[in-house]
DODRENNU-161993 format. One record per residue: z, x, y of N, C-alpha, C, CB in turn. Coordinates in steps of 0.05 Angstrom, whole numbers. Glycine has a CB too. Example, Ala and Ser with C-alpha at 12.3 -4.5 7.8 and 13.67 -1.06 7.14 Angstrom:
% DODRENNU-161993
R     npz     npx     npy    capz    capx    capy     cpz     cpx     cpy    cbpz    cbpx    cbpy
R     156     264    -114     156     246     -90     156     264     -66     181     226     -89
R     142     257     -45     143     273     -21     157     258       1     114     282     -12
This chain:
% DODRENNU-161993
R     npz     npx     npy    capz    capx    capy     cpz     cpx     cpy    cbpz    cbpx    cbpy
R    6704     665    3462    6688     688    3457    6708     709    3439    6677     701    3486
R    6733     710    3448    6751     728    3430    6754     716    3401    6780     730    3443
R    6754     686    3400    6758     674    3376    6733     682    3358    6762     643    3381
R    6711     680    3370    6683     683    3354    6684     712    3344    6655     677    3374
R    6690     732    3361    6694     761    3353    6715     764    3332    6702     779    3379
R    6736     750    3329    6757     750    3310    6745     741    3282    6781     733    3320
R    6732     718    3286    6722     708    3263    6700     723    3248    6714     684    3269
R    6682     736    3264    6662     755    3257    6677     779    3241    6646     765    3285
R    6698     790    3253    6710     812    3242    6723     803    3216    6728     824    3261
R    6736     779    3215    6750     775    3190    6729     769    3166    6770     752    3193
R    6707     756    3174    6684     751    3152    6673     778    3143    6657     732    3165
R    6671     798    3163    6661     825    3153    6682     838    3136    6653     845    3178
R    6707     835    3142    6728     846    3126    6728     838    3097    6753     840    3137
R    6727     810    3096    6727     795    3069    6699     804    3053    6727     761    3075
R    6677     805    3065    6652     814    3055    6655     844    3042    6631     813    3077
R    6669     858    3058    6671     888    3050    6690     888    3028    6681     907    3072
R    6712     874    3026    6728     871    2999    6714     861    2974    6751     852    3004
R    6699     837    2978    6685     828    2955    6664     846    2945    6674     804    2959
R    6650     862    2965    6629     881    2957    6645     904    2939    6614     895    2984
R    6667     913    2950    6679     935    2936    6691     929    2910    6698     946    2952
R    6698     901    2905    6708     893    2879    6688     883    2859    6728     872    2882
R    6666     876    2869    6646     865    2849    6617     875    2857    6647     832    2849
R    6602     874    2836    6573     885    2837    6554     869    2819    6571     915    2829
R    6532     859    2829    6512     845    2816    6486     859    2815    6509     821    2827
R    6473     860    2795    6448     878    2790    6427     859    2779    6454     903    2769
R    6406     859    2791    6378     844    2782    6363     869    2767    6357     831    2811
R    6354     863    2744    6340     884    2728    6318     869    2712    6360     900    2708
R    6301     884    2697    6283     872    2680    6262     895    2671    6269     847    2694
R    6243     881    2656    6221     897    2644    6196     882    2644    6227     906    2616
R    6175     897    2652    6145     883    2650    6131     901    2632    6129     882    2680
R    6124     890    2610    6105     908    2590    6081     888    2585    6121     917    2559
R    6059     897    2586    6033     886    2583    6013     905    2571    6024     877    2610
R    5997     895    2553    5977     912    2539    5955     897    2527    5990     927    2518
R    5935     913    2515    5916     901    2498    5922     904    2468    5890     913    2505
R    5921     882    2452    5929     884    2425    5906     876    2407    5952     866    2420
R    5901     890    2386    5879     883    2367    5889     883    2339    5855     903    2370
R    5888     861    2325    5898     860    2295    5875     855    2278    5920     836    2291
R    5874     864    2253    5852     861    2236    5839     830    2235    5862     870    2209
R    5857     814    2231    5848     785    2230    5849     768    2258    5867     770    2209
R    5852     781    2277    5851     769    2302    5832     781    2322    5877     769    2312
R    5825     765    2343    5808     777    2365    5828     792    2386    5791     753    2379
R    5814     810    2402    5829     824    2424    5845     805    2442    5811     839    2441
R    5866     813    2445    5885     797    2462    5902     813    2483    5904     782    2445
R    5910     798    2505    5929     812    2526    5955     803    2513    5925     803    2560
R    5974     821    2510    5998     815    2500    6021     835    2509    5994     813    2472
R    6040     837    2491    6061     855    2497    6069     873    2475    6085     840    2506
R    6082     894    2478    6094     912    2456    6124     906    2455    6090     943    2461
R    6136     907    2477    6165     900    2481    6172     877    2494    6178     921    2494
R    6194     867    2492    6203     843    2507    6204     846    2536    6229     835    2498
R    6192     824    2550    6194     824    2579    6216     808    2589    6170     815    2590
R    6234     822    2605    6259     808    2611    6263     809    2643    6285     822    2595
R    6278     787    2653    6288     786    2677    6318     778    2676    6271     767    2693
R    6335     796    2685    6364     793    2679    6381     795    2704    6373     815    2658
R    6405     786    2702    6423     789    2723    6451     794    2707    6423     763    2745
R    6463     818    2717    6490     823    2707    6506     834    2729    6490     841    2684
R    6533     831    2723    6552     838    2742    6578     844    2731    6554     820    2761
R    6595     857    2749    6624     862    2743    6640     860    2765    6628     887    2730
R    6664     851    2761    6685     848    2782    6710     864    2774    6693     818    2787
R    6720     882    2790    6743     896    2785    6768     878    2790    6744     920    2802
R    6783     875    2769    6804     858    2770    6832     874    2775    6805     841    2745
R    6830     901    2774    6854     917    2776    6865     925    2751    6876     905    2791
R    6881     947    2752    6894     957    2725    6874     964    2703    6912     935    2714
R    6852     972    2712    6832     977    2691    6817     954    2677    6845     991    2671
R    6823     929    2688    6809     907    2675    6787     898    2693    6828     883    2670
R    6764     890    2679    6740     880    2692    6732     856    2680    6718     900    2692
R    6721     837    2698    6706     813    2691    6677     820    2690    6711     790    2711
R    6662     810    2670    6632     816    2670    6615     794    2659    6626     841    2652
R    6591     790    2666    6573     770    2657    6546     782    2656    6573     745    2676
R    6526     771    2639    6498     778    2635    6483     754    2629    6495     798    2614
R    6461     749    2644    6442     728    2638    6415     742    2634    6442     706    2660
R    6399     731    2617    6374     746    2612    6353     727    2603    6377     767    2592
R    6330     726    2621    6307     708    2617    6288     726    2601    6294     696    2645
R    6271     715    2585    6249     727    2571    6224     713    2576    6254     728    2543
R    6200     725    2583    6177     711    2592    6152     725    2579    6176     712    2622
R    6131     711    2581    6105     724    2570    6090     735    2596    6086     701    2553
R    6079     762    2591    6068     776    2615    6042     765    2623    6065     806    2610
R    6028     755    2601    5999     747    2605    5994     720    2618    5984     746    2580
R    6015     702    2618    6015     676    2628    6037     669    2649    6017     659    2606
R    6058     686    2650    6079     681    2667    6098     658    2658    6068     677    2692
R    6096     648    2633    6112     627    2622    6136     639    2609    6095     610    2601
R    6156     620    2603    6179     629    2588    6170     636    2561    6202     608    2587
R    6182     655    2548    6175     666    2522    6171     645    2502    6195     684    2513
R    6148     647    2487    6143     631    2465    6153     639    2439    6118     626    2464
R    6161     619    2422    6171     623    2396    6148     618    2377    6196     604    2390
R    6155     612    2351    6135     604    2329    6119     580    2337    6149     598    2301
R    6095     580    2329    6077     557    2336    6078     548    2367    6085     534    2319
R    6080     568    2384    6078     563    2413    6103     546    2424    6049     548    2420
R    6125     544    2409    6145     533    2418    6160     547    2440    6159     528    2397
R    6163     534    2465    6177     548    2489    6209     552    2483    6174     529    2517
R    6218     576    2486    6244     581    2480    6263     575    2504    6247     609    2470
R    6289     575    2499    6308     570    2523    6303     587    2546    6336     574    2516
R    6313     580    2569    6310     594    2593    6326     622    2588    6323     577    2619
R    6350     621    2582    6365     647    2578    6363     655    2549    6395     644    2586
R    6338     660    2539    6333     667    2508    6346     692    2502    6302     669    2500
R    6346     711    2522    6356     740    2515    6385     738    2509    6352     762    2541
R    6402     732    2530    6429     726    2528    6443     715    2550    6441     748    2522
R    6465     702    2547    6480     690    2567    6511     692    2557    6470     660    2573
R    6522     712    2570    6550     720    2562    6569     725    2586    6548     745    2545
R    6594     717    2583    6616     725    2603    6640     735    2587    6624     699    2624
R    6652     753    2600    6676     765    2586    6696     783    2604    6665     783    2561
R    6712     798    2587    6728     817    2602    6727     847    2586    6759     805    2605
R    6731     867    2603    6730     892    2591    6754     910    2601    6703     904    2596
R    6766     925    2584    6791     939    2593    6797     963    2571    6817     917    2595
R    6819     971    2570    6827     992    2549    6826     981    2522    6855    1004    2555
R    6825     954    2520    6824     944    2492    6794     943    2480    6836     915    2491
R    6775     949    2497    6747     945    2492    6732     923    2506    6744     942    2466
R    6715     908    2494    6698     888    2509    6700     865    2495    6669     896    2511
R    6706     841    2508    6706     815    2493    6685     797    2513    6740     801    2491
R    6667     783    2497    6650     765    2511    6646     740    2497    6624     778    2517
R    6636     718    2510    6633     695    2498    6603     684    2507    6656     676    2506
R    6590     671    2488    6563     659    2496    6542     665    2474    6553     671    2525
R    6519     675    2483    6497     679    2465    6486     707    2468    6475     658    2470
R    6481     722    2444    6470     749    2448    6462     760    2417    6493     769    2464
R    6452     786    2419    6445     798    2395    6472     800    2378    6432     826    2401
R    6468     795    2351    6492     800    2331    6501     829    2331    6483     794    2300
R    6525     836    2322    6533     864    2320    6512     882    2305    6559     865    2307
R    6504     871    2282    6485     885    2264    6457     889    2281    6480     866    2235
R    6447     867    2292    6419     866    2304    6421     887    2328    6412     834    2316
R    6443     888    2346    6443     904    2367    6449     932    2359    6461     895    2386
R    6463     939    2337    6467     967    2331    6444     980    2316    6493     969    2316
R    6430     963    2301    6409     975    2282    6385     986    2296    6399     954    2263
R    6380     978    2324    6355     986    2339    6358    1015    2345    6351     970    2367
R    6381    1028    2343    6383    1056    2349    6375    1074    2326    6411    1062    2357
R    6365    1062    2302    6359    1077    2280    6331    1072    2270    6379    1071    2261
R    6316    1056    2289    6287    1051    2286    6270    1068    2303    6282    1023    2292
R    6248    1079    2291    6233    1100    2304    6218    1088    2329    6212    1114    2282
R    6215    1064    2332    6201    1051    2354    6222    1035    2373    6178    1031    2343
R    6247    1047    2374    6268    1038    2387    6274    1006    2388    6266    1048    2411
R    6266     990    2365    6271     965    2365    6250     946    2379    6296     964    2375
R    6225     956    2387    6209     937    2401    6200     915    2380    6184     952    2413
R    6194     891    2389    6187     871    2370    6156     868    2361    6196     846    2382
R    6141     889    2372    6113     889    2367    6109     894    2336    6098     911    2385
R    6088     884    2322    6084     890    2295    6077     917    2289    6065     875    2286
R    6072     934    2308    6072     965    2299    6098     975    2295    6058     985    2321
R    6120     962    2304    6147     972    2298    6159     962    2273    6163     965    2320
R    6183     967    2267    6196     961    2240    6219     940    2243    6208     988    2226
R    6228     936    2268    6253     923    2271    6252     893    2261    6262     924    2300
R    6233     880    2269    6234     851    2263    6225     844    2235    6217     837    2283
R    6218     862    2215    6213     855    2189    6227     875    2168    6183     853    2185
R    6218     900    2169    6229     917    2150    6258     930    2154    6211     938    2147
R    6265     935    2179    6290     944    2185    6312     922    2179    6290     952    2214
R    6306     897    2181    6325     875    2175    6319     863    2147    6323     851    2197
R    6300     875    2134    6290     863    2106    6283     834    2106    6313     866    2084
R    6272     827    2131    6261     800    2132    6283     779    2138    6247     793    2107
R    6306     788    2144    6332     772    2146    6331     755    2171    6358     791    2145
R    6341     731    2173    6346     717    2196    6376     710    2202    6329     693    2195
R    6383     718    2227    6411     717    2233    6419     687    2241    6418     739    2256
R    6397     671    2251    6401     647    2261    6381     623    2248    6398     651    2290
R    6386     619    2221    6370     600    2210    6373     569    2219    6375     602    2184
R    6396     563    2229    6399     535    2238    6402     534    2267    6423     522    2225
R    6389     552    2284    6385     551    2312    6366     532    2321    6376     576    2321
R    6365     530    2348    6346     514    2360    6316     521    2353    6350     515    2389
R    6299     502    2349    6273     507    2346    6259     525    2366    6261     484    2345
R    6246     548    2357    6235     570    2375    6255     590    2383    6225     558    2399
R    6280     589    2377    6298     609    2385    6289     635    2368    6329     601    2382
R    6296     658    2381    6292     683    2365    6314     685    2345    6292     707    2383
R    6309     698    2323    6325     694    2299    6345     719    2297    6306     692    2272
R    6351     734    2316    6368     756    2314    6392     755    2334    6352     780    2317
R    6400     730    2340    6422     724    2357    6440     704    2347    6413     716    2382
R    6466     702    2355    6482     682    2351    6488     666    2378    6506     693    2339
R    6485     641    2377    6494     622    2399    6521     614    2394    6478     597    2400
R    6539     605    2415    6565     596    2413    6582     617    2395    6564     568    2403
R    6582     639    2407    6597     660    2392    6615     676    2408    6578     678    2380
R    6633     690    2395    6652     710    2408    6641     738    2399    6683     705    2398
R    6640     758    2418    6631     784    2415    6654     803    2422    6607     788    2432
R    6659     822    2403    6676     845    2411    6670     870    2404    6699     842    2402
R    6671     888    2424    6665     917    2420    6691     934    2425    6640     926    2439
R    6696     949    2405    6722     966    2410    6715     993    2426    6735     974    2380
R    6737    1002    2436    6732    1031    2449    6722    1048    2428    6760    1045    2461
R    6716    1072    2435    6707    1094    2415    6734    1110    2410    6683    1115    2428
R    6738    1113    2383    6758    1130    2375    6749    1152    2359    6778    1116    2362
R    6748    1178    2371    6740    1203    2358    6710    1197    2345    6762    1212    2336
R    6693    1184    2362    6666    1180    2355    6662    1152    2339    6657    1203    2338
R    6682    1138    2330    6679    1114    2314    6684    1089    2332    6699    1114    2290
R    6666    1069    2328    6665    1043    2342    6662    1019    2322    6642    1042    2363
R    6678    1000    2329    6673     974    2313    6663     950    2329    6700     966    2300
R    6643     936    2321    6631     918    2335    6631     891    2319    6604     928    2343
R    6638     867    2330    6641     843    2314    6631     822    2328    6667     837    2305
R    6617     802    2315    6607     777    2328    6616     754    2303    6571     779    2334
R    6628     733    2317    6634     709    2300    6624     685    2317    6666     705    2291
R    6611     666    2301    6602     643    2316    6613     619    2305    6573     641    2317
R    6614     595    2320    6623     571    2313    6606     558    2290    6624     553    2337
R    6614     536    2277    6600     522    2258    6583     498    2274    6621     510    2237
R    6586     494    2298    6575     472    2313    6544     470    2309    6582     475    2344
R    6535     444    2307    6505     438    2302    6493     446    2330    6498     404    2294
R    6467     455    2327    6453     465    2351    6424     455    2353    6454     495    2351
R    6421     429    2345    6394     417    2345    6374     431    2329    6383     416    2372
R    6384     443    2305    6365     456    2286    6345     437    2271    6380     470    2265
R    6322     449    2264    6302     433    2249    6314     430    2219    6272     448    2249
R    6304     415    2205    6311     412    2175    6307     438    2162    6294     390    2160
R    6327     447    2146    6325     470    2132    6323     465    2101    6348     487    2139
R    6299     468    2091    6294     455    2061    6312     469    2043    6263     459    2049
R    6311     497    2041    6330     511    2021    6323     503    1992    6360     504    2026
R    6344     493    1978    6343     485    1950    6335     456    1950    6370     489    1935
R    6331     443    1972    6325     415    1971    6295     412    1971    6337     402    1994
R    6282     390    1985    6258     383    1987    6252     377    2015    6252     363    1971
R    6225     372    2023    6218     363    2050    6230     336    2057    6188     360    2052
R    6231     320    2037    6243     294    2041    6274     295    2042    6234     275    2019
R    6287     313    2026    6314     315    2025    6325     347    2028    6322     302    1998
R    6320     355    2052    6328     381    2058    6355     390    2050    6324     385    2084
R    6360     417    2043    6389     423    2037    6406     424    2062    6390     449    2023
R    6394     427    2085    6411     422    2111    6393     407    2131    6421     451    2125
R    6397     380    2133    6383     362    2150    6383     373    2180    6397     333    2149
R    6367     358    2198    6363     364    2225    6390     362    2239    6342     346    2237
R    6399     384    2256    6422     381    2273    6447     380    2256    6420     356    2290
R    6446     398    2235    6466     397    2214    6488     419    2220    6452     400    2185
R    6514     414    2217    6537     435    2222    6535     454    2202    6566     422    2222
R    6540     479    2209    6539     500    2188    6558     499    2167    6541     524    2199
R    6557     506    2145    6581     503    2124    6601     524    2130    6571     505    2093
R    6596     546    2143    6613     568    2148    6610     580    2174    6608     588    2128
R    6628     597    2181    6625     610    2208    6609     634    2204    6651     617    2221
R    6584     636    2217    6568     661    2212    6585     685    2227    6537     658    2224
R    6582     708    2216    6595     730    2230    6579     757    2223    6626     732    2221
R    6584     777    2239    6568     801    2236    6590     824    2244    6541     800    2255
R    6590     845    2227    6608     871    2236    6591     893    2230    6639     875    2220
R    6594     913    2250    6580     938    2248    6597     961    2255    6557     937    2265
R    6599     983    2239    6614    1006    2249    6592    1030    2255    6637    1014    2227
R    6598    1045    2277    6584    1065    2286    6600    1091    2285    6575    1059    2310
R    6585    1113    2281    6599    1140    2284    6579    1159    2299    6607    1152    2254
R    6591    1172    2318    6573    1193    2331    6587    1219    2336    6562    1183    2359
R    6577    1241    2327    6587    1267    2330    6567    1289    2336    6600    1273    2307
R    6563    1293    2360    6542    1314    2370    6515    1300    2361    6546    1347    2356
R    6500    1315    2345    6473    1308    2340    6472    1286    2318    6457    1333    2333
R    6491    1280    2306    6492    1261    2285    6502    1234    2291    6507    1270    2264
R    6490    1213    2283    6500    1185    2285    6498    1168    2259    6484    1172    2308
R    6512    1149    2254    6511    1132    2230    6520    1105    2235    6527    1144    2208
R    6512    1086    2218    6521    1059    2220    6524    1047    2193    6502    1042    2236
R    6543    1030    2191    6545    1011    2168    6551     982    2179    6570    1021    2147
R    6540     964    2167    6537     937    2177    6538     917    2152    6509     933    2192
R    6550     892    2162    6550     871    2143    6547     843    2158    6576     872    2125
R    6529     827    2150    6529     801    2164    6524     779    2146    6507     800    2186
R    6535     755    2151    6530     728    2139    6521     708    2158    6554     718    2127
R    6500     695    2152    6492     675    2172    6502     646    2165    6461     676    2175
R    6490     628    2179    6501     599    2178    6496     584    2150    6486     582    2200
R    6475     597    2137    6470     586    2107    6481     602    2085    6441     584    2100
R    6499     623    2094    6511     641    2076    6492     660    2063    6524     628    2057
R    6469     668    2076    6452     689    2070    6469     716    2076    6425     687    2087
R    6467     737    2061    6485     760    2066    6466     784    2070    6507     764    2041
R    6477     802    2086    6460     825    2091    6478     850    2095    6441     820    2117
R    6471     873    2080    6484     899    2083    6464     918    2091    6497     908    2057
R    6472     937    2105    6456     958    2117    6470     983    2125    6444     947    2140
R    6458    1007    2118    6469    1033    2123    6445    1048    2139    6478    1047    2094
R    6451    1064    2158    6433    1079    2171    6443    1103    2183    6422    1063    2190
R    6426    1125    2188    6436    1150    2200    6412    1161    2216    6447    1170    2177
R    6421    1180    2233    6401    1195    2252    6412    1222    2256    6396    1180    2279
R    6395    1241    2264    6402    1269    2269    6382    1281    2288    6402    1285    2243
R    6393    1294    2311    6377    1308    2329    6377    1335    2318    6387    1306    2357
R    6354    1341    2304    6350    1367    2290    6347    1390    2313    6323    1365    2271
R    6335    1380    2336    6332    1398    2360    6332    1382    2384    6307    1415    2359
R    6335    1393    2408    6332    1374    2432    6306    1358    2431    6332    1391    2458
R    6285    1364    2418    6260    1351    2418    6257    1332    2395    6240    1370    2418
R    6271    1339    2372    6263    1323    2346    6288    1306    2337    6253    1345    2320
R    6283    1282    2333    6301    1264    2323    6292    1253    2294    6306    1240    2343
R    6307    1252    2275    6301    1242    2251    6319    1217    2244    6304    1264    2231
R    6311    1197    2229    6327    1173    2224    6317    1160    2199    6326    1152    2247
R    6335    1145    2188    6328    1127    2164    6348    1106    2161    6326    1142    2136
R    6340    1083    2150    6358    1060    2145    6351    1048    2118    6355    1038    2168
R    6371    1036    2107    6369    1018    2082    6382     993    2086    6380    1029    2057
R    6367     971    2080    6381     944    2081    6376     926    2058    6373     930    2103
R    6395     912    2050    6395     893    2026    6403     865    2035    6416     903    2002
R    6387     845    2029    6391     816    2035    6394     799    2011    6368     805    2050
R    6414     782    2011    6417     763    1989    6417     733    1997    6443     769    1975
R    6398     719    1987    6395     691    1997    6401     671    1973    6366     687    2009
R    6420     678    1956    6425     664    1932    6435     635    1938    6445     679    1916
R    6446     630    1964    6456     604    1969    6433     581    1974    6475     607    1994
R    6409     592    1981    6389     573    1986    6362     576    1969    6384     575    2015
R    6362     601    1954    6337     605    1937    6347     606    1907    6321     633    1946
R    6331     588    1892    6338     588    1862    6332     612    1848    6324     565    1848
R    6309     624    1853    6302     647    1839    6293     673    1856    6282     640    1821
R    6299     694    1848    6291     719    1861    6300     720    1891    6259     722    1859
R    6327     719    1894    6339     714    1922    6342     744    1937    6369     698    1919
R    6339     764    1924    6348     788    1936    6321     805    1947    6367     805    1914
R    6326     818    1969    6304     834    1981    6318     861    1993    6289     816    2005
R    6305     883    1989    6314     908    1997    6292     923    2014    6322     924    1972
R    6298     937    2033    6279     951    2050    6293     978    2060    6270     932    2074
R    6275     996    2065    6281    1021    2076    6260    1030    2096    6284    1042    2053
R    6268    1049    2114    6251    1056    2136    6258    1087    2141    6256    1037    2163
R    6238    1103    2142    6244    1132    2152    6227    1137    2178    6235    1155    2128
R    6238    1149    2197    6223    1153    2222    6230    1181    2235    6230    1129    2243
R    6213    1188    2254    6219    1209    2271    6209    1204    2300    6207    1232    2259
R    6224    1217    2320    6211    1217    2348    6210    1247    2355    6230    1200    2372
R    6191    1254    2368    6187    1282    2377    6179    1283    2408    6165    1296    2358
R    6198    1295    2424    6190    1295    2453    6178    1319    2461    6214    1290    2471
R    6158    1317    2477    6142    1342    2486    6134    1338    2515    6115    1346    2468
R    6150    1350    2532    6146    1346    2561    6150    1316    2570    6116    1356    2569
R    6129    1304    2583    6133    1275    2589    6126    1257    2567    6117    1266    2613
R    6117    1267    2545    6109    1251    2523    6127    1248    2501    6086    1261    2513
R    6126    1226    2487    6141    1223    2463    6124    1211    2439    6164    1204    2470
R    6123    1226    2416    6112    1218    2391    6133    1201    2373    6102    1243    2375
R    6121    1181    2363    6141    1165    2344    6121    1158    2318    6154    1134    2360
R    6136    1163    2295    6123    1157    2270    6145    1148    2251    6106    1183    2258
R    6132    1130    2232    6152    1114    2214    6138    1106    2191    6166    1089    2226
R    6151    1105    2166    6141    1092    2143    6162    1077    2130    6131    1112    2125
R    6157    1053    2119    6177    1035    2106    6165    1018    2083    6189    1016    2128
R    6185    1009    2069    6175     990    2047    6198     968    2045    6170    1008    2018
R    6187     944    2038    6204     921    2037    6197     911    2005    6196     897    2062
R    6218     904    1990    6214     897    1962    6228     871    1960    6225     918    1941
R    6215     849    1962    6226     821    1956    6227     818    1925    6208     796    1970
R    6247     805    1913    6244     798    1883    6220     777    1880    6272     785    1870
R    6205     784    1862    6184     767    1854    6160     766    1871    6193     742    1851
R    6160     782    1892    6138     777    1912    6128     809    1915    6151     762    1943
R    6100     813    1923    6088     837    1925    6105     853    1946    6058     834    1934
R    6106     882    1942    6120     897    1959    6106     900    1987    6126     922    1946
R    6118     903    2009    6108     909    2035    6106     938    2042    6125     896    2055
R    6088     951    2052    6087     975    2058    6075     979    2087    6073     989    2039
R    6086     996    2103    6078    1000    2131    6081    1030    2139    6095     981    2151
R    6060    1036    2152    6057    1064    2165    6050    1062    2195    6034    1080    2149
R    6065    1070    2214    6059    1069    2242    6062    1097    2256    6077    1048    2256
R    6043    1098    2277    6043    1120    2298    6042    1108    2324    6019    1141    2295
R    6057    1122    2343    6056    1114    2368    6061    1138    2388    6075    1092    2371
R    6054    1135    2413    6056    1155    2431    6063    1141    2460    6029    1173    2431
R    6083    1153    2473    6090    1142    2499    6087    1163    2521    6119    1129    2498
R    6077    1162    2543    6076    1180    2564    6087    1171    2590    6049    1188    2567
R    6107    1183    2597    6124    1175    2622    6109    1184    2647    6155    1190    2622
R    6103    1167    2663    6092    1172    2688    6117    1174    2709    6070    1149    2695
R    6140    1165    2703    6166    1167    2720    6189    1159    2701    6165    1147    2747
R    6212    1159    2711    6235    1149    2698    6233    1121    2689    6257    1151    2715
R    6218    1105    2702    6217    1076    2697    6191    1067    2687    6223    1060    2721
R    6171    1082    2684    6145    1072    2678    6131    1092    2656    6128    1070    2706
R    6121    1081    2636    6106    1096    2617    6083    1080    2605    6124    1107    2595
R    6062    1097    2594    6041    1085    2582    6044    1091    2551    6014    1096    2593
R    6033    1071    2536    6037    1075    2507    6010    1069    2491    6060    1055    2497
R    6007    1079    2467    5986    1073    2450    5996    1075    2421    5962    1090    2455
R    5991    1055    2404    6004    1052    2377    5981    1045    2358    6028    1029    2378
R    5985    1053    2332    5969    1043    2311    5987    1040    2285    5945    1062    2307
R    5982    1017    2273    5997    1011    2248    5980    1002    2226    6017     992    2252
R    5987    1007    2200    5974     997    2179    5996     987    2159    5955    1018    2166
R    5992     960    2155    6014     945    2140    5998     931    2116    6031     923    2159
R    6009     935    2092    6000     921    2068    6025     902    2061    5992     943    2042
R    6013     878    2061    6036     858    2056    6028     832    2043    6051     852    2081
R    6047     815    2033    6039     789    2022    6038     770    2045    6059     780    1999
R    6015     758    2052    6016     739    2074    6011     710    2066    5997     746    2094
R    6009     707    2039    6007     678    2026    6026     674    2006    5980     671    2013
R    6047     658    2007    6067     655    1988    6055     643    1964    6089     640    1998
R    6031     630    1964    6019     618    1941    6007     641    1922    5996     597    1952
R    6005     663    1934    5994     685    1914    6016     708    1916    5961     698    1923
R    6039     704    1906    6060     726    1910    6054     753    1900    6085     719    1897
R    6033     759    1883    6029     785    1873    6005     799    1889    6025     783    1843
R    5994     784    1910    5972     795    1925    5977     803    1953    5950     776    1925
R    5971     827    1959    5975     836    1987    5949     840    2001    5990     863    1986
R    5952     837    2028    5930     842    2051    5936     864    2066    5927     818    2070
R    5917     880    2072    5919     903    2090    5912     894    2121    5898     927    2079
R    5933     898    2139    5928     891    2165    5933     915    2184    5944     868    2172
R    5911     921    2200    5913     944    2220    5922     929    2246    5884     961    2223
R    5940     943    2263    5943     934    2288    5942     959    2307    5969     918    2289
R    5931     955    2329    5928     972    2349    5937     961    2376    5901     980    2349
R    5951     978    2395    5953     970    2421    5956     993    2440    5975     951    2423
R    5950     985    2466    5951    1005    2487    5962     991    2512    5922    1018    2492
R    5980    1001    2528    5988     984    2550    6008    1002    2567    6001     957    2539
R    6024     989    2584    6040    1001    2604    6067     986    2606    6025    1002    2632
R    6087     999    2607    6118     987    2610    6131     998    2633    6137     995    2585
R    6141     980    2651    6157     985    2673    6182     972    2673    6146     979    2694
R    6203     988    2677    6229     979    2680    6240     977    2712    6246    1000    2662
R    6256     959    2719    6264     956    2747    6293     946    2748    6246     937    2763
């Protein structure tokens, strides 16, 4: 009896130590709504990414921490793993899968996640980076750029796999963020580029010719924030971006971004694309108004123009209702580069974070 009591006491003591030194959190987002596009029927869909994540830290002493994060993305209307282009099912941990250390030196992680540019730029987009077509992040803010052209079929294109991530501490408002990936092949589909369907420039499962990397620098000083970024992907497309925002008042935030992409390594003619977005957020009580206008100008292709309005109404700190409307004039058929089509998109739904 005494031995049993001693064993229980020891187990309780060790459990207490483990609990004090480490913490694991389950979190996520559920976003679902009704979406209507000019050329499509009414559908149940999403405005923001739906996530189920696990993250944790362990105190190693002397200011050093171990940390990890795993993030699943799923479709709210069917409960399946998030779908990529042409209905391809994406990897289980599509969002991110990273492990690393954090201390006075900053934060170092290994695995898969948003590149330094992609992660930083969402703070300067009026719809806070939602992937919905009513927002600007997935097309205009990035000038149509793809961070992962040689990734797995169906992968999202704003992340690096097999990568090292570093975020520096903040010094007088400045911070440096870097991402560098290996060249290793990752079951990519053929990348035609300057080749042909029969003889693509990069065949399937081809090793990248260079190490992809991404660097962003941010600055924060009271109501002002700014960003400069540069990125080169696995096929040597290059992106340069600058952005800034200002809290004009506690209720009003103004922002703008400019991005330029160069695809000269895989495109014979008209390789450059430039884009800019201007936006504003205005908070009034539990509601937030969002507005933005942007243009994307690819060489030799008709200019894309987009205007979007949105409204979010917070029912609590974790739940809000939303309604959006967007009008986009874009080239949707590469066979007719000088012709644009007007597309209207509307959505209404609910977002809950846990």
